[in-house]
N, C-alpha and C positions, 0 to 999 in steps of 0.2 A: 487626694493628699499627696504632697511631695515627698520624695524619698531620694536622698543623695546617692543611694546604692543602685537605683534603678538603671537599667540600660535602655536607651532610647533608640528608635530606628533611624535616627538622624544625629549629627553632632550637637552636644550639648556643652555649654561652658560650665566649668566647675571651679573650685577654689585652688585646683592644682591642674597642670598641663595634662591633658588626655586626648580629647577629640579635636583640640586646637593646639598648634605647635607652641605658640608663645603668649596665648592670651589666658588669663585667669579672671575669675569673678568671685571676690571675697565676700562683698556685701557687707562692708563695714557699718556698724550701728552701735548706739549706747542706749540704755534704758534708764530713765530718771523717774523717781517717785514724784507724783503731783499731788495736789491737795484732795483730789477725789479720783484718782486713777494713776495711770502710768504713761509716761511720754517716751515714745520710741523715736530717737534722732538718727535718721539713716543718713549715711555718707556714701552712697553708691557711686561707683564710677567704674569704666571699663577701658582697658587699653587696646581698643580694637576700633579702628575708624569706621569700618563697614557697619559694626553694631551700633556705634554711636549715632551714626546718620540715620539708621533705621529708628533708633529711639527718638531722635529729634523730629522725625517725620511722623511720630506717633503710630508707627507700624507695629513697633515693639515697645514694651513699657517695663520699667523696674516695678517690682512688687515685693510684698512682704506677706507670707502666710504665718498666721498666728494660731497655734493649737494649744488648748488646755483640756486635758483628758478628764480631770475631776469635774469640770462643769460642762463638758462636751462642746465647749466654744471653739469654733473653727471660722476663720474668715481670711479672705485674701484682700490686702489692701494694695491698689494700684499706687505707685509713688511717682509724682512728677515734680522735679526741681528739688528733690530731697526734703519735701514738706514733712513736717513732724506728725506723726501718728499718735492719736490719744485713745488709750484703751480704758474702758470704764472698769473701776475696781471691782464693781459688782459682777462682772462677767467672767472673771478669771481667778483661780484660786490654786495655791501650791505650785507645782511645776508647770512652767509656761515655756513652749517651744517657738522659737523664731527662725523662719527660713526664709532668707532673701533669694530672690529669683528674678528671672527676666521672662516675660511672658508675650506671646504674640496678641496684639489688640486687633489686628486685622489678618486675613488669610494672606499668604505670601507665596507666589508661585516661583518656581526655580530659584530657591534660596541657595546661595553659595557664599563662600568667604575665601579670601586669599590666604587666610591663616589656618585652613583645615589641616588636621593630620594627614600623613601620607596616605593612609587607607581611604580618605574621602577626597582626595585632590581630584578636581575636574568634575566631581559629582554635584548634581543639584537636587533640591529637596522641596516637595510642596508642603507648605506649613499652614495648619488651619488656625483660626482664631482660637486662643485658649491653650495652645500648645506651649510647652515649656522649652524655652531656648537657653536658660541658664539657672544653676542651682549654686548658691553660695553655702557657706559653712553654717551648720545649725547652731544657734545660741539658745541657751536655757537660763531662766531666772525664775526665782520663787516669788509668787504674788500672794498678797494677803488681802482679805476683804477689808474694805475701809473700816467697818464697824466690828471687826473680828477680835474684840477684846473679851468682854465677859457679858454672857447673856443669861443672867439668872443660873450661874452654875454650869453653863455649858460653855462651848467654845474652847479656849485654851485652858480652861480649868474644869477638871472633872471631879465631882464629890461622890464618894461612896461610903458604904458602911461595912463595919468589921465586927463579928461577934467576939473576937479575941482581943481587938485593940482596947487599951486601957485609957489612952489619951489621943488627942488629936495628932495625925502624922501628915507631913507635907512631903511629897517627893517630886524634885524638879528634873529627874533624869530621863523622862519619856518625852514624847512629842507634846503632851499636854501636861500641865502641873496637876498632880493628883493629890486631893485631900482625902484622907481616910478618917472617918468619924467613928467612935464607939457606938455600938448598936442603938442605944438609947438616944443619944445625940442626933444620930442619923434619922431616926424615926421623927424626932421632933423637927428636923430640917425638912423632911419631906412633908409633914403636916402643914408647916408654915408656907412651903412652896406651892400649896394649893390656893394660897390667897396672894393675889397679884400685888395688893397694897403693901405686903410685907417684903417684897423683893429687895427694896433698897436697904432694909435693915439686915436682911441676910447678907448682902454685899458688904455692908459695914462690919458685920461681925466675922465673916469668913473670908471674903475676897480681897478687902483692902489690906489686911496684914500680909496676905501672900503676895499681892502685887508689890508692896513696899519691899519685902525681900527679894523678890525677882529683880526689881530695879536696882537694887543694892548689889546683886550679883553682877549684873550688866556693867554697873559704874566700876566695879573693882576690875573688870576685864579691860575696861576703856582706859582706866587710870594707869594701868601697868601692862604695857605690851608683852611682857615676859610671863605675866600672870594669865592662866587660863582656867576658867571653871569647868571646860569640857561640855557646856551646855549650848555653845554657839550655834549648833546645827539643829537644836530643837526648834519645833515650830512655835512654841510660846515665847521663846527668846527672840526669834526674828520678827514675830508680830508686834512685840512691844517695841523693839528697836524701831521698826518701820513706822508705827503710829507716833512714837515720840518725834521722830524726824519729821513727820508730816506736820505735827503741831509746831515744830521748831522751824518750819518752812525750809528744810533742808540746810539750815544755817547750823554749822558745827558748833559755833559758840553758844547759841541758844540751846542746842541739844544737850551740851555739856551741862548748862546751867539746870536743864530739866532733871539730869541724872543726879544732880547734887541736892535735889529736893524730892526724895522718894515718895513722901506722903502726898505733897501737893501734885506730883505728876501722875500717882495713882488716882487722885481724885479727878484730875484732868481727864485721864482715860476713861473713867466711869461717869464722866458727865456731871460733876460736883454731886456725887452720890450722897455725901453725908448731910448735906442741906436737905435732901428729900428725907433721908432718914430721921432727921430731928423734926421735920414737920409732921411725920408719922407719929412720933413719940408724943408730940404736943397735942395731937387728936385723941390719944388714949386718956381716958377718965381714971 
């Protein structure tokens, strides 16, 4: 695991001048949402001719380490010619860390560089394949599962019962949207939940109205830059935004139109749930 704070027994390029006098490695990159994952666009470069030559000779290589604690995903991607990296949405979730780096592809004897800091001047180092020669600044982004909308009352919506509640209460202030039902209603919900064929009806009764209100909250935030609901950092908020943008193919105009039609967009997010709910009703004698 890469660590920007580790001291190595040889000079290492960083995003600030330290082991080298005038050379830094920032590891610029951008992350874009794709239809079924995330695209990482690297723009790696180095202002050191000696290091550049070693990269061109494929003795060193740019690379990117991707880490996700919530899914235990960790992978090192070698990068050549700033090729775009695609990360499957099913492999990462929530906080994802990206660490640009420069790695030795092959062993390198008597490595030296004219830009070494004063304490390393005139010294040489034997580098093994896999050794880290450069670490850029760590980037972080929030990833959301592609289908992380509503799965029968789980995911970004949590349904619970209350012995004291007199009516349905919906709370948007947490990481997930919390629906609280009076005890009798909750017991009915649980009983229905044992029958998979009733899931779409449950979504139509409980989840669709909640999603419609949630999309309305997001629309108000988007329409008025000075207005803020305070929910922008909630997981449910970011999940809905990310999925609507995916359906809009990252087109801001299409995304805005989706926000203007909360019910249709809620149906889109739930895979045309109402049609399945109506089919279920038609089967009941």
